C-alpha positions as a printed Julia matrix, in Angstrom:
462×3 Matrix{Float64}:
   0.21  -0.2   -0.11
   1.43   3.49  -1.13
   1.64   6.3    1.13
  -1.75   7.68  -0.47
  -3.53   4.49  -0.23
  -5.68   3.75   2.95
  -8.21   1.32   4.6
 -10.56   3.93   4.9
 -10.54   7.78   4.06
 -13.23   9.82   5.85
 -14.4   13.03   4.87
 -14.97  15.29   7.63
 -13.52  15.27  11.48
 -16.85  15.97  13.22
 -18.47  13.7   15.1
 -18.98  11.1   13.06
 -15.89  11.26  11.01
 -13.8   11.14  14.38
 -15.46   7.85  15.73
 -15.35   6.13  12.62
 -11.69   7.06  12.44
 -10.65   5.81  15.44
 -12.5    2.88  15.55
 -11.09   1.59  12.42
  -7.53   2.58  13.41
  -8.31   0.26  16.6
  -9.09  -2.71  14.34
  -5.3   -1.76  12.96
  -6.55  -0.01   9.96
  -4.53   2.24   7.97
  -6.96   5.65   8.35
  -6.69   9.07   6.58
  -9.3   11.91   7.96
  -9.83  15.11   5.62
 -10.8   18.33   6.83
 -10.02  21.87   6.67
  -7.4   23.15   9.6
  -9.37  25.77  10.85
 -12.09  23.06  11.16
 -10.74  20.5   12.98
 -13.45  18.83  15.18
 -16.02  19.79  12.59
 -19.25  22.55  12.53
 -20.2   20.28  15.93
 -16.76  22.12  17.48
 -16.79  25.3   15.63
 -20.2   27.05  15.29
 -23.02  24.39  16.44
 -23.14  22.01  19.72
 -19.84  23.03  21.4
 -20.17  27.19  21.21
 -24.09  26.86  21.81
 -24.02  24.56  24.82
 -21.19  26.89  26.05
 -23.1   29.82  25.48
 -26.3   27.87  27.46
 -23.95  27.67  30.53
 -22.63  30.86  30.25
 -25.75  32.44  30.54
 -26.9   30.57  33.67
 -23.28  31.18  35.34
 -23.09  34.93  34.45
 -26.67  36.04  34.55
 -27.69  34.27  37.54
 -30.63  33.03  35.36
 -30.56  29.45  37.48
 -31.11  30.95  41.27
 -33.68  34.18  39.62
 -36.39  31.82  41.13
 -34.55  31.75  44.67
 -33.78  35.33  44.58
 -35.59  37.22  42.54
 -35.25  38.3   38.72
 -33.57  41.1   39.82
 -30.5   39.26  42.18
 -27.76  40.0   39.39
 -27.67  41.96  36.61
 -24.42  41.01  34.11
 -26.35  41.03  30.69
 -24.33  44.14  29.34
 -20.95  42.34  30.24
 -22.08  39.0   29.51
 -22.27  39.01  25.73
 -18.23  39.99  25.68
 -17.84  37.23  28.6
 -19.9   34.65  26.83
 -17.61  35.03  23.48
 -14.58  34.8   25.09
 -15.65  31.7   26.58
 -16.71  30.44  23.29
 -13.22  31.15  21.92
 -11.02  29.16  24.83
 -13.39  26.33  24.9
 -13.54  25.65  21.27
  -9.54  25.62  20.93
  -9.26  23.08  24.17
 -12.04  21.06  22.39
 -10.15  21.57  18.81
  -6.52  20.23  20.29
  -8.35  17.45  22.41
  -9.57  15.86  18.48
  -6.53  16.58  17.16
  -4.33  14.51  19.88
  -6.69  11.68  19.7
  -6.28  11.49  16.37
  -2.54  11.38  16.01
  -2.57   9.04  19.65
  -4.56   6.69  17.07
  -2.16   6.73  14.63
  -4.31   8.19  12.2
  -3.46  10.83   9.52
  -4.8   14.05   9.41
  -5.23  15.75   5.64
  -5.59  19.26   6.07
  -7.74  20.91   2.66
 -11.32  20.14   1.03
 -12.22  17.05  -0.13
 -13.46  16.14  -3.55
 -14.4   12.84  -4.69
 -12.36  11.72  -7.99
 -14.05   8.34  -8.49
 -15.53   5.65  -6.14
 -11.53   5.25  -4.41
  -9.74   8.23  -5.45
 -10.15  11.65  -3.88
  -8.38  14.95  -4.11
  -7.45  16.81  -1.37
  -6.95  20.76  -1.87
  -4.99  22.39   0.98
  -2.99  25.63   0.5
  -0.28  23.81  -1.61
  -1.02  22.23  -4.73
  -3.61  19.28  -4.47
  -2.5   15.66  -3.77
  -4.74  12.31  -4.52
  -5.71   9.74  -1.91
  -7.23   6.37  -2.52
  -9.17   4.14  -0.17
 -10.7    0.98  -0.01
 -13.61   2.23   2.08
 -14.6    5.96   1.96
 -17.0    7.72   4.9
 -18.47  10.68   3.69
 -18.88  12.32   6.75
 -19.07  16.2    6.02
 -21.7   17.86   7.79
 -23.95  20.94   7.39
 -23.91  24.4    7.03
 -26.79  26.67   7.4
 -29.72  26.59   4.85
 -30.11  30.01   3.43
 -33.06  31.43   1.14
 -32.71  33.48  -1.66
 -35.58  35.87  -0.07
 -33.41  36.58   2.84
 -31.14  39.54   2.28
 -28.39  38.46   4.41
 -25.93  41.36   5.56
 -23.99  38.91   8.45
 -25.11  42.49  11.01
 -28.74  42.53  11.24
 -30.03  40.04   9.34
 -27.74  36.43   9.99
 -27.81  33.03   9.94
 -26.75  30.72  12.96
 -23.3   30.58  11.79
 -22.95  34.63  12.25
 -24.96  35.22  15.84
 -21.36  36.89  16.76
 -21.59  39.4   14.33
 -24.9   40.97  15.76
 -22.33  42.89  18.0
 -24.16  43.46  21.46
 -27.48  41.37  21.76
 -30.71  43.28  20.47
 -33.55  44.43  22.83
 -36.01  43.08  19.9
 -35.42  39.65  17.77
 -37.12  37.95  15.26
 -36.32  34.0   15.05
 -37.37  32.68  11.84
 -37.49  28.75  12.48
 -38.89  27.05  15.47
 -36.91  23.64  15.02
 -33.92  22.55  17.69
 -31.68  25.26  16.52
 -33.98  28.18  16.27
 -35.69  27.22  19.94
 -32.44  26.77  21.51
 -31.26  30.78  20.32
 -34.41  31.88  20.99
 -34.49  30.5   24.67
 -30.92  31.94  25.23
 -31.75  35.39  23.79
 -34.83  35.72  25.8
 -33.02  34.47  28.84
 -30.86  37.73  28.45
 -33.91  39.96  28.51
 -34.62  39.92  24.79
 -38.01  40.1   23.37
 -37.89  37.22  20.41
 -40.49  36.4   18.38
 -39.89  33.4   16.54
 -41.86  32.23  13.47
 -42.48  28.91  11.79
 -44.54  27.76   8.65
 -45.54  24.41  10.91
 -48.52  24.77  13.07
 -46.7   23.19  16.04
 -43.23  22.79  17.11
 -40.67  19.67  17.53
 -43.1   17.05  15.97
 -40.88  14.3   17.43
 -40.98  15.34  20.94
 -43.81  14.2   23.58
 -46.8   16.87  23.31
 -47.37  17.66  27.32
 -43.49  18.51  26.88
 -43.58  20.5   24.4
 -46.47  22.41  25.74
 -44.29  23.04  28.86
 -41.33  23.81  26.97
 -43.86  26.77  25.05
 -45.28  27.71  28.18
 -41.64  28.35  29.74
 -40.31  30.04  26.99
 -43.85  32.48  26.78
 -43.04  33.36  30.48
 -39.79  34.06  29.48
 -40.89  36.69  26.85
 -40.79  34.81  23.12
 -43.92  35.32  21.36
 -44.72  32.38  18.88
 -46.49  33.03  15.16
 -46.57  29.59  14.2
 -48.45  28.41  10.54
 -46.95  31.38   8.77
 -44.84  31.71   5.87
 -41.97  34.57   5.58
 -43.07  36.74   2.03
 -40.21  39.53   2.85
 -37.82  40.64   5.21
 -35.69  43.74   4.83
 -34.74  46.98   6.92
 -36.47  50.2    6.89
 -33.97  52.89   6.47
 -35.92  55.54   8.2
 -37.02  54.01  11.48
 -33.94  51.77  11.44
 -35.55  48.33  12.2
 -35.71  44.88  10.61
 -39.19  43.81   9.8
 -40.14  39.99   8.36
 -43.69  40.48   6.37
 -45.99  37.44   6.77
 -48.35  35.67   4.31
 -51.31  36.3    6.54
 -50.49  40.11   6.04
 -48.58  40.64   9.51
 -45.69  42.55   9.91
 -43.31  41.85  12.47
 -40.52  44.1   13.67
 -37.37  43.85  15.41
 -33.51  45.26  16.04
 -32.47  41.7   14.06
 -33.4   38.8   12.59
 -31.82  35.33  12.91
 -32.54  32.62   9.95
 -32.96  29.32  11.62
 -34.37  27.31   8.67
 -32.84  24.19   8.4
 -29.44  23.19   7.06
 -27.71  22.2    4.13
 -25.92  19.35   3.59
 -22.46  19.87   2.32
 -23.01  16.54   0.11
 -22.99  19.14  -2.83
 -19.61  20.55  -2.19
 -17.18  17.41  -3.03
 -18.37  16.09  -6.66
 -20.47  13.48  -5.18
 -21.24  12.27  -9.09
 -17.74  11.34  -9.68
 -18.06   8.59  -7.6
 -21.88   7.53  -9.07
 -23.86   9.54  -5.84
 -26.56  12.02  -5.7
 -27.75  14.15  -3.04
 -31.19  15.27  -2.49
 -32.14  19.22  -2.6
 -30.98  19.72   0.98
 -27.39  17.8   -0.08
 -28.2   14.67   1.88
 -27.36  11.48   1.11
 -29.74   8.09   1.38
 -28.24   5.43   3.41
 -29.23   1.94   4.68
 -29.39   0.41   8.22
 -25.59   0.02   7.73
 -25.05   3.76   6.63
 -24.08   2.38   3.19
 -24.73   4.69   0.37
 -25.66   3.05  -3.29
 -22.05   2.5   -3.38
 -21.7   -0.14  -1.06
 -18.01   0.85  -0.62
 -18.86   4.3    0.48
 -20.64   5.2    3.5
 -22.07   8.28   5.32
 -23.02   9.14   8.21
 -23.74  12.18  10.64
 -25.89  15.2    9.24
 -25.5   14.66   5.85
 -27.93  12.1    6.1
 -30.47  14.08   8.25
 -32.49  13.68  10.91
 -31.77  13.11  13.95
 -28.65  15.27  13.34
 -27.67  15.14  16.74
 -23.58  15.22  18.07
 -24.45  11.8   19.83
 -26.09  10.17  17.51
 -23.32  11.09  14.72
 -20.58  10.21  16.95
 -22.54   6.64  17.01
 -23.62   5.94  13.42
 -19.39   7.31  12.27
 -18.78   4.09  14.57
 -21.68   1.43  13.49
 -20.41   2.37  10.09
 -17.09   1.7   10.77
 -17.93  -1.69  12.33
 -19.82  -3.02   9.46
 -16.93  -1.7    6.8
 -14.24  -4.29   8.57
 -16.57  -6.88  10.18
 -15.94  -5.71  13.68
 -19.27  -7.4   15.83
 -21.9   -4.05  16.98
 -25.41  -3.77  17.68
 -27.66  -1.19  15.99
 -30.32   0.22  18.67
 -31.71   3.52  16.93
 -35.07   3.22  18.97
 -32.61   3.82  22.35
 -30.77   6.97  20.91
 -31.56   9.56  23.63
 -32.54  13.07  22.35
 -31.29  16.6   24.19
 -32.29  20.07  23.38
 -30.75  22.44  24.78
 -33.38  25.3   25.21
 -34.02  27.05  28.59
 -35.52  24.95  30.02
 -34.02  22.19  28.47
 -35.57  18.77  27.05
 -34.43  15.21  26.4
 -36.29  12.24  25.79
 -35.75   7.92  25.06
 -37.97   5.09  23.76
 -41.54   6.15  22.87
 -43.66   8.79  22.93
 -47.58   8.75  23.88
 -48.41   9.56  20.47
 -46.23   6.62  18.89
 -47.78   4.5   21.68
 -51.42   5.55  20.57
 -50.77   5.55  16.77
 -49.9    1.69  17.43
 -52.21   0.9   19.9
 -50.01  -0.07  22.56
 -51.84   0.49  26.27
 -49.79   2.35  28.71
 -49.77   4.32  31.73
 -47.91   7.56  33.05
 -46.22   8.48  35.99
 -45.22  12.12  36.36
 -42.81  13.73  38.84
 -42.8   17.57  38.83
 -39.92  19.22  39.86
 -41.24  21.23  42.67
 -41.87  18.04  44.47
 -37.88  17.71  44.38
 -36.14  19.37  47.46
 -32.61  19.08  44.9
 -35.33  21.29  42.06
 -35.94  23.93  44.83
 -31.94  24.08  45.46
 -31.48  24.8   41.99
 -33.98  27.27  41.41
 -36.2   25.3   38.95
 -39.69  25.08  39.25
 -40.39  23.91  35.7
 -39.36  20.53  35.13
 -40.91  17.36  35.02
 -40.06  14.11  34.85
 -42.63  11.78  32.82
 -42.59   8.0   32.39
 -44.78   5.81  29.93
 -44.91   2.21  31.24
 -46.98  -1.08  30.4
 -49.88  -1.26  32.97
 -49.77  -5.14  32.54
 -46.19  -5.7   32.85
 -44.93  -2.88  34.27
 -42.18  -2.56  31.57
 -40.78   0.57  31.01
 -41.65   2.2   27.21
 -40.38   5.58  27.15
 -38.8    8.48  29.29
 -39.2   12.41  29.04
 -37.83  15.25  30.98
 -38.01  18.66  30.93
 -35.66  21.43  33.17
 -32.18  21.7   34.15
 -30.06  18.89  33.67
 -32.58  16.83  32.02
 -30.11  15.65  29.1
 -27.99  13.85  32.43
 -30.87  12.36  34.03
 -31.94  10.73  30.79
 -29.41   8.28  30.64
 -30.56   6.16  33.8
 -34.17   5.78  32.1
 -31.79   4.32  28.88
 -30.34   2.38  30.85
 -33.54   0.47  32.14
 -35.13   0.47  28.95
 -32.21  -1.37  27.49
 -32.45  -4.31  29.81
 -36.07  -4.24  29.55
 -36.94  -3.23  33.0
 -39.71  -2.15  34.87
 -41.29   1.12  36.21
 -40.77  -0.86  39.94
 -37.43  -1.06  39.71
 -37.37   2.91  40.3
 -39.99   2.17  42.97
 -37.65  -0.21  44.77
 -34.28   1.23  44.72
 -32.85   3.85  46.63
 -31.72   7.25  44.95
 -29.02   9.44  46.75
 -31.44  12.26  48.14
 -31.27  15.22  47.82
 -30.87  14.75  43.4
 -33.14  15.24  40.3
 -32.28  11.5   39.62
 -34.95  10.82  42.92
 -37.93  12.18  40.1
 -37.57   8.8   38.92
 -38.77   7.07  41.97
 -41.52   9.79  42.59
 -42.69   9.25  39.07
 -42.86   5.4   39.54
 -44.76   5.74  42.5
 -47.19   8.39  40.96
 -47.79   5.89  37.66
 -48.15   2.93  40.04
 -50.63   4.57  41.94
 -53.07   4.78  38.7
 -53.1    1.13  38.61
């Protein structure tokens, strides 16, 4: 095998690419990973998961948001300096995470090829960096090139007052009134962040409901708390025109219904465009959809069997956690490494304020499939720990079979929901009963105690 020939060539160093490359390297395969020098770690590290979650944590720490319920809404006022503080915090964590990923790849003997990848045929690629392009060949190829914010020709982006989610920092200080177009996961996360910092936020979306895949009771509770933060929802509304009034100096969005929404800035968060359209897929005999996404089978193979795809480039759920697992599973299938694939037990975490998380079935899917179930709920105000944290908004919801008591789904809203969800995930994996939570001792005071409270609530209904 020559210097430019590899068992696996990975396009993209985000969560899917990293884990695939490392899994293959641990199986003693020769692996190369291609990405631009400034993007090691992918969108997840540089403009997506890490920055947005860092912003969220910084909001809690710098504004005292988490303790306002305990000490009053005027307990601390750090909003004016928090925008600058948040930016510096994000920069430091991104730099650190980038180096951690680079070190992991090098430790596993993975060649890091810096530049942009372009397919030449189904096995060969060109890597174009600062200098002359180099040619590499892979017996297997994994496409994990990620996404970028989707743009609309109707939106006059100026990267100052009308921005996509990659250019939020270009807004400068925090505007007092913000329009967010798009009520998906990203749109709602940023809407809640800005509302927590004191901005008046209007969220616009064509769909009549938000987060269709999430339990309705959880979504309704989230929507209520976002409204309490000062978020206005304009659902089932289509934006027809966006502009800046030069006289009154405000951004406006005209809606198909005739309404006109005003603000100091507009953030466009309607979906993501996969980068499959940037790597010359047709040279390898592949075709992406209009959003640049690739279709794969249950093993993450594309229509060309030795070319795999994983992560955001294959679409939903497009979460860093699920992308990591997709990349690992793709590498396992390529090289005959035993694995189990359990997407039905993938947890979902949405880092709004308050955050939500879920694993397993929802009431809606159980009803559609005619599966009988019972519900147990613990409300955060019932928990000593949540009162210490200043969180009166949260809840934990368990769905279980009323005959066998088998756990079917777990849904959480509130502080650390994305942490405690994994207790339910473990019980689901082992096919456990809701009685497990009744019979086990949980540390007190903890948020995990919510499982016992919810289990008792549900069992009392039988």
